[in-house]
C-alpha angles and dihedrals in degrees: 000000000000104000128164137019096286091067089070092051094045092051089047092057092043091051099043100033090226119156114258091243091061099060111144123263110275095041119108118264111295091240090060094049092045091050090055090047091053090051090050090049094051090050094048094244095130091051091050090050092051092046091052092048091050090051092050091052092049092050091047088056093046094250123140110263091229094052113116118245106249146149105302095179092094126055118242109276095021115112123217111278093020125096120227111244 
Protein backbone atom coordinates (compact mmCIF):
# COMPACT_ATOMS: atom_id res chain seq x y z
CA UNK A 1 0.00 0.00 0.00
CA UNK A 2 2.82 2.44 0.77
CA UNK A 3 4.48 2.98 -2.56
CA UNK A 4 6.89 5.72 -3.56
CA UNK A 5 9.12 8.18 -1.79
CA UNK A 6 6.31 10.49 -0.60
CA UNK A 7 4.96 7.81 1.73
CA UNK A 8 8.03 8.28 3.94
CA UNK A 9 7.54 12.02 4.11
CA UNK A 10 3.79 11.77 4.74
CA UNK A 11 4.32 9.32 7.59
CA UNK A 12 7.06 11.58 8.96
CA UNK A 13 4.65 14.52 9.20
CA UNK A 14 1.88 12.32 10.65
CA UNK A 15 4.24 10.92 13.29
CA UNK A 16 6.00 14.15 14.29
CA UNK A 17 3.18 16.63 13.86
CA UNK A 18 5.52 19.00 12.00
CA UNK A 19 4.05 21.54 9.64
CA UNK A 20 4.36 20.58 5.98
CA UNK A 21 6.58 23.61 5.31
CA UNK A 22 9.19 22.36 7.80
CA UNK A 23 10.07 19.06 6.18
CA UNK A 24 13.79 18.27 6.62
CA UNK A 25 16.37 19.00 3.95
CA UNK A 26 16.51 16.15 1.48
CA UNK A 27 12.75 15.65 1.36
CA UNK A 28 10.83 16.72 -1.77
CA UNK A 29 9.20 20.17 -1.74
CA UNK A 30 6.45 20.37 0.87
CA UNK A 31 3.87 21.15 -1.81
CA UNK A 32 4.60 17.82 -3.52
CA UNK A 33 4.32 15.84 -0.29
CA UNK A 34 1.15 17.69 0.76
CA UNK A 35 -0.40 17.04 -2.66
CA UNK A 36 0.22 13.31 -2.23
CA UNK A 37 -1.24 13.47 1.28
CA UNK A 38 -4.39 15.14 -0.03
CA UNK A 39 -4.73 12.40 -2.65
CA UNK A 40 -4.29 9.72 0.06
CA UNK A 41 -6.92 11.43 2.19
CA UNK A 42 -9.48 11.58 -0.65
CA UNK A 43 -8.91 7.88 -1.36
CA UNK A 44 -9.21 6.89 2.31
CA UNK A 45 -5.60 5.68 2.55
CA UNK A 46 -4.78 7.67 5.71
CA UNK A 47 -7.87 6.29 7.47
CA UNK A 48 -6.89 2.73 6.51
CA UNK A 49 -3.38 3.30 7.87
CA UNK A 50 -4.75 4.61 11.17
CA UNK A 51 -7.25 1.73 11.40
CA UNK A 52 -4.44 -0.79 10.85
CA UNK A 53 -2.24 0.89 13.46
CA UNK A 54 -5.10 0.89 16.01
CA UNK A 55 -5.65 -2.82 15.38
CA UNK A 56 -1.94 -3.56 15.85
CA UNK A 57 -1.95 -1.69 19.18
CA UNK A 58 -5.04 -3.58 20.35
CA UNK A 59 -3.50 -6.91 19.43
CA UNK A 60 -0.23 -5.96 21.13
CA UNK A 61 -2.24 -5.33 24.30
CA UNK A 62 -4.18 -8.60 23.96
CA UNK A 63 -7.43 -6.87 23.11
CA UNK A 64 -9.83 -8.16 20.50
CA UNK A 65 -9.27 -6.38 17.19
CA UNK A 66 -13.00 -5.68 16.83
CA UNK A 67 -13.30 -4.12 20.29
CA UNK A 68 -14.27 -0.46 20.19
CA UNK A 69 -11.78 2.08 21.46
CA UNK A 70 -13.26 3.50 24.63
CA UNK A 71 -12.56 4.97 27.99
CA UNK A 72 -10.50 2.34 29.84
CA UNK A 73 -10.08 4.38 33.01
CA UNK A 74 -13.10 2.73 34.60
CA UNK A 75 -13.60 -1.02 35.06
CA UNK A 76 -16.56 -2.62 33.31
CA UNK A 77 -19.64 -2.18 35.47
CA UNK A 78 -18.25 0.77 37.43
CA UNK A 79 -19.99 4.04 36.79
CA UNK A 80 -18.19 7.33 36.65
CA UNK A 81 -17.59 8.70 40.10
CA UNK A 82 -18.01 5.28 41.73
CA UNK A 83 -15.20 2.96 42.65
CA UNK A 84 -15.39 -0.68 41.70
CA UNK A 85 -15.52 -2.88 44.77
